[in-house]
C-alpha positions as CSV (number, residue, x, y, z in Angstrom):
1,M,-144.1,-80.3,-27.0
2,E,-143.8,-83.8,-25.0
3,D,-145.9,-86.0,-25.0
4,V,-147.7,-85.2,-21.9
5,T,-150.9,-83.8,-20.3
6,V,-150.7,-81.6,-17.6
7,L,-153.5,-81.5,-15.4
8,I,-154.2,-78.7,-13.2
9,L,-156.9,-78.5,-10.2
10,T,-158.1,-75.1,-9.6
11,K,-160.6,-73.4,-7.5
12,N,-160.4,-69.4,-7.8
13,E,-156.7,-69.1,-8.9
14,E,-156.5,-66.0,-11.0
15,I,-153.4,-64.7,-8.8
16,N,-151.2,-68.4,-9.0
17,L,-152.7,-69.6,-12.1
18,P,-150.5,-67.4,-14.5
19,D,-147.3,-68.3,-13.5
20,C,-148.5,-72.2,-12.9
21,L,-149.9,-72.2,-16.7
22,E,-146.7,-70.2,-18.3
23,S,-143.9,-73.2,-16.3
24,V,-145.6,-75.6,-18.7
25,K,-145.8,-73.4,-22.0
26,G,-144.1,-75.1,-24.8
27,F,-143.5,-78.2,-22.8
28,A,-146.9,-80.5,-22.6
29,E,-148.7,-81.4,-25.4
30,R,-152.3,-80.6,-23.6
31,I,-153.4,-79.4,-20.2
32,V,-156.3,-79.5,-18.9
33,I,-157.8,-77.2,-16.3
34,V,-160.4,-79.1,-13.7
35,D,-162.1,-76.5,-12.0
36,S,-164.7,-76.7,-8.9
37,G,-166.5,-73.2,-9.8
38,S,-164.6,-70.1,-9.6
39,T,-166.1,-67.2,-9.4
40,D,-162.9,-65.5,-11.0
41,A,-161.2,-65.0,-13.8
42,T,-159.7,-68.5,-13.6
43,R,-162.1,-70.0,-16.3
44,K,-160.9,-66.9,-18.6
45,I,-157.0,-67.1,-18.2
46,A,-157.1,-70.9,-18.7
47,E,-158.9,-70.9,-22.0
48,D,-156.9,-67.4,-23.2
49,S,-153.9,-69.6,-22.6
50,G,-155.5,-72.6,-25.0
51,A,-156.1,-75.3,-21.7
52,D,-159.5,-77.4,-21.9
53,F,-161.7,-76.1,-19.2
54,Y,-163.7,-78.7,-17.2
55,V,-165.7,-78.1,-14.3
56,H,-166.7,-80.7,-11.6
57,P,-168.3,-80.6,-8.2
58,F,-165.3,-80.8,-5.2
59,E,-166.0,-83.7,-3.0
60,N,-161.7,-84.3,-2.1
61,N,-158.7,-83.2,-4.0
62,A,-157.8,-87.1,-4.5
63,R,-161.4,-87.6,-6.1
64,Q,-161.0,-84.8,-8.0
65,L,-157.7,-85.8,-9.8
66,N,-159.0,-89.5,-10.3
67,W,-162.5,-87.9,-11.8
68,G,-159.8,-85.6,-14.2
69,F,-157.7,-88.5,-15.1
70,D,-161.3,-90.8,-15.8
71,N,-162.7,-87.8,-17.4
72,T,-161.2,-85.2,-19.6
73,D,-160.1,-87.5,-22.8
74,I,-156.3,-87.9,-21.9
75,R,-154.6,-89.6,-25.1
76,T,-151.1,-88.7,-24.6
77,K,-148.7,-91.3,-22.9
78,W,-147.7,-89.4,-19.6
79,T,-149.8,-87.6,-17.4
80,L,-148.2,-84.5,-15.3
81,R,-150.3,-83.3,-11.9
82,L,-149.7,-79.7,-10.9
83,D,-151.4,-77.9,-8.3
84,A,-151.9,-74.0,-9.1
85,D,-149.5,-73.1,-6.9
86,E,-147.1,-74.9,-8.5
87,R,-144.6,-74.2,-11.2
88,L,-141.7,-76.4,-13.1
89,T,-138.2,-75.1,-13.4
90,P,-136.7,-75.0,-16.6
91,A,-134.5,-77.2,-15.6
92,L,-137.3,-79.8,-14.6
93,R,-138.6,-79.5,-17.4
94,E,-135.5,-80.6,-19.2
95,E,-134.8,-83.2,-16.8
96,L,-138.5,-84.6,-17.5
97,S,-137.7,-84.7,-20.8
98,G,-134.3,-87.0,-20.7
99,I,-137.2,-89.2,-18.8
100,M,-139.3,-89.2,-21.1
101,R,-137.2,-90.3,-23.6
102,E,-135.1,-92.7,-21.3
103,H,-137.8,-94.5,-20.4
104,D,-139.9,-94.5,-23.4
105,D,-140.8,-98.6,-23.3
106,D,-139.9,-100.1,-20.0
107,S,-141.0,-100.2,-16.5
108,V,-140.8,-97.4,-15.1
109,T,-144.1,-95.7,-15.2
110,G,-144.3,-92.9,-12.8
111,V,-141.8,-89.8,-11.9
112,T,-141.3,-88.5,-8.1
113,A,-140.5,-84.8,-7.3
114,E,-139.7,-82.2,-4.7
115,A,-140.7,-78.9,-4.1
116,W,-139.0,-75.7,-3.3
117,L,-141.3,-74.2,-0.5
118,Y,-141.7,-70.2,-1.0
119,F,-143.4,-68.7,2.0
120,L,-143.9,-65.4,2.4
121,G,-141.7,-65.1,-0.5
122,R,-138.9,-66.2,0.6
123,K,-137.5,-69.6,-0.2
124,I,-137.5,-71.6,2.6
125,K,-134.2,-74.0,2.8
126,H,-134.2,-75.5,6.5
127,G,-136.3,-77.3,9.0
128,T,-139.2,-78.4,6.7
129,R,-139.4,-81.7,5.1
130,N,-140.0,-81.3,1.7
131,K,-143.2,-81.8,-0.3
132,R,-143.2,-84.7,-2.6
133,K,-144.9,-86.4,-5.1
134,I,-145.5,-88.9,-8.0
135,I,-145.6,-85.9,-10.1
136,M,-145.8,-88.0,-13.5
137,F,-146.9,-91.0,-14.3
138,R,-147.5,-93.4,-17.6
139,T,-151.1,-92.1,-18.5
140,G,-153.4,-95.4,-16.8
141,T,-151.2,-96.5,-14.2
142,G,-151.6,-93.5,-11.7
143,R,-154.3,-93.4,-8.9
144,M,-155.0,-91.0,-6.2
145,E,-155.7,-92.7,-3.2
146,D,-159.3,-92.4,-1.6
147,R,-158.2,-90.4,1.3
148,R,-159.7,-86.6,2.5
149,M,-156.1,-85.6,3.1
150,D,-152.2,-86.5,2.5
151,E,-153.1,-88.6,-0.2
152,H,-150.5,-89.7,-2.7
153,A,-150.6,-91.3,-6.3
154,V,-150.1,-95.1,-6.2
155,L,-148.8,-96.9,-9.4
156,S,-151.0,-100.2,-10.8
157,S,-148.0,-100.9,-12.1
158,G,-144.1,-100.4,-12.9
159,H,-141.8,-98.3,-10.7
160,A,-141.1,-94.9,-10.2
161,V,-137.4,-92.8,-10.4
162,E,-136.5,-89.3,-8.8
163,C,-135.9,-86.3,-10.2
164,R,-132.6,-84.1,-9.1
165,E,-134.3,-81.0,-10.1
166,R,-137.5,-79.2,-7.6
167,F,-140.4,-77.8,-8.6
168,I,-142.0,-74.9,-7.2
169,H,-144.3,-74.4,-4.5
170,D,-145.1,-70.6,-4.1
171,D,-148.7,-69.7,-3.1
172,H,-149.4,-65.8,-3.8
173,K,-152.1,-65.4,-2.0
174,D,-152.6,-63.9,1.8
175,L,-152.0,-64.9,4.8
176,T,-155.5,-64.9,5.8
177,H,-156.5,-67.1,2.8
178,W,-153.4,-69.5,4.0
179,I,-155.1,-69.6,7.1
180,N,-158.5,-70.3,6.0
181,K,-157.1,-72.9,4.5
182,M,-155.5,-74.6,7.2
183,N,-158.2,-74.6,9.4
184,W,-159.9,-76.5,6.4
185,Y,-157.3,-78.5,6.2
186,A,-157.1,-79.2,10.0
187,T,-161.0,-81.0,9.8
188,R,-159.8,-83.2,7.2
189,E,-156.8,-84.6,8.8
190,M,-158.5,-85.5,12.3
191,Q,-161.1,-87.5,9.7
192,D,-158.1,-89.1,8.6
193,Y,-156.8,-89.4,11.9
194,V,-160.4,-91.3,13.6
195,E,-160.2,-93.5,10.4
196,Y,-156.9,-94.8,11.3
197,I,-158.4,-95.4,15.1
198,R,-160.9,-97.5,13.6
199,N,-159.1,-99.3,11.3
200,K,-154.9,-99.6,12.0
201,N,-153.8,-100.3,8.5
202,A,-155.6,-97.2,7.3
203,Y,-152.1,-95.1,6.9
204,S,-150.5,-97.9,4.5
205,I,-150.5,-96.8,1.1
206,E,-151.1,-99.9,-1.1
207,G,-149.1,-100.1,-4.2
208,N,-146.7,-96.8,-3.9
209,N,-143.7,-97.8,-5.9
210,D,-141.7,-94.3,-3.7
211,K,-140.1,-95.6,-0.4
212,T,-139.7,-92.3,0.6
213,I,-143.2,-91.5,0.9
214,S,-144.3,-94.5,2.5
215,S,-141.6,-94.1,5.0
216,Q,-143.1,-90.8,6.0
217,R,-146.7,-91.8,6.1
218,A,-145.5,-94.6,8.3
219,K,-143.9,-92.1,10.4
220,K,-146.5,-90.0,10.7
221,Y,-149.1,-93.0,12.2
222,G,-146.2,-94.7,14.0
223,I,-144.2,-92.5,15.8
224,Y,-145.7,-89.0,15.8
225,Y,-149.4,-90.0,17.1
226,K,-148.1,-91.8,19.2
227,F,-147.3,-88.8,21.6
228,P,-149.6,-86.7,23.8
229,K,-152.2,-84.8,22.3
230,F,-150.6,-80.8,22.0
231,L,-147.4,-81.9,23.2
232,R,-146.2,-83.6,20.0
233,C,-147.4,-80.7,18.1
234,R,-144.9,-78.6,19.9
235,L,-141.9,-81.1,20.2
236,L,-142.5,-80.8,16.6
237,F,-141.9,-77.4,16.4
238,I,-138.7,-77.8,18.8
239,W,-137.7,-80.1,16.5
240,Y,-138.3,-79.2,13.1
241,Y,-137.2,-75.2,14.7
242,I,-134.3,-76.1,16.5
243,F,-132.5,-78.6,15.4
244,R,-133.6,-78.9,11.4
245,L,-132.0,-75.2,11.7
246,G,-135.3,-73.6,10.8
247,F,-134.7,-70.1,12.7
248,L,-131.9,-70.2,10.2
249,D,-134.5,-68.8,7.3
250,G,-135.3,-65.5,9.1
251,K,-138.9,-64.1,10.5
252,E,-140.3,-66.1,7.2
253,G,-139.0,-69.7,8.7
254,Y,-140.7,-68.3,12.4
255,I,-144.0,-67.8,11.5
256,F,-144.0,-71.1,9.1
257,H,-142.8,-73.5,11.6
258,Y,-144.5,-72.1,14.5
259,M,-148.0,-71.8,12.3
260,Y,-147.7,-75.2,10.7
261,H,-145.7,-77.5,12.9
262,C,-147.3,-75.8,16.3
263,W,-150.7,-74.1,15.5
264,Y,-151.9,-76.2,12.9
265,R,-151.2,-79.5,14.7
266,S,-152.6,-77.8,17.9
267,L,-155.9,-77.4,15.8
268,V,-155.8,-81.1,13.9
269,D,-155.5,-82.6,17.8
270,A,-158.2,-79.8,19.3
271,K,-160.9,-81.0,16.3
272,I,-159.5,-84.9,17.7
273,L,-160.6,-84.1,20.8
274,E,-164.1,-82.7,20.3
275,Q,-164.7,-85.5,17.8
276,M,-163.9,-87.9,21.2
277,K,-165.9,-86.2,22.9
278,S,-168.8,-85.6,20.4
279,G,-169.0,-88.7,18.9
280,R,-170.5,-86.6,15.7
281,P,-170.4,-88.4,12.0
282,F,-168.6,-86.7,9.6
283,E,-169.8,-83.8,7.3
284,E,-168.5,-83.5,4.3
285,T,-166.7,-80.1,4.8
286,G,-166.8,-78.7,0.9
287,D,-164.6,-77.1,-1.0
288,L,-161.7,-74.5,0.0
289,K,-163.9,-71.2,-0.4
């Protein structure tokens, strides 16, 4: 086993958690689950697998992860973070092991990886920007930005290297859950946008050593949000579905690109408009039910 602790956040993840745990079995010295009040079999699945199970009230993903980094007694040299609907592939495990050996005692303190997204059971190969994150870092050097949405890990020292292999992002829950999650995300995205309007530097990623992640954030706030509300989401859908060939992924590709780039982004714009008209103070949205 490698000198790494895997930290996973959960809330009613009995459907996804077994595959996630299986993907790190025999790889990580320790597995830590930070749960925010599951009422299904999540705890039993975690403890039966040998994972250490902690419960902490949810504020947002970033604060939940940072709480886990600080309060679960992580003593391994490396820390790796996964969502319950993510999995390591055997090839990625092998590559991560090689990186840990090669950079055991140098200035490399983080590892960046991209995801293969699966939607309605289909691998989405075209049109979408792949989820990208610092998936692993030397324990003590990585923190999450304190943001409600689109949070990334930042490194306090050193720099990150990039994996060739990808992890899998495949949520086995149904479309109703996905829609509810997008509605929940849209509120948080609106709140981050309003804070950006108040502070034009809010989109910068201080201390992040992955230029691609920083560039994506800059394009979102520096280009996308410069276009008019409700027009920008339609243009985004056309860009990804037509010009980036999203249509090649069949019915699943159409549903994903329309629902994410057009419907979800329209919902964010609607919530931005509502907030600007009402001026109400933000309310904490809590955890996704």
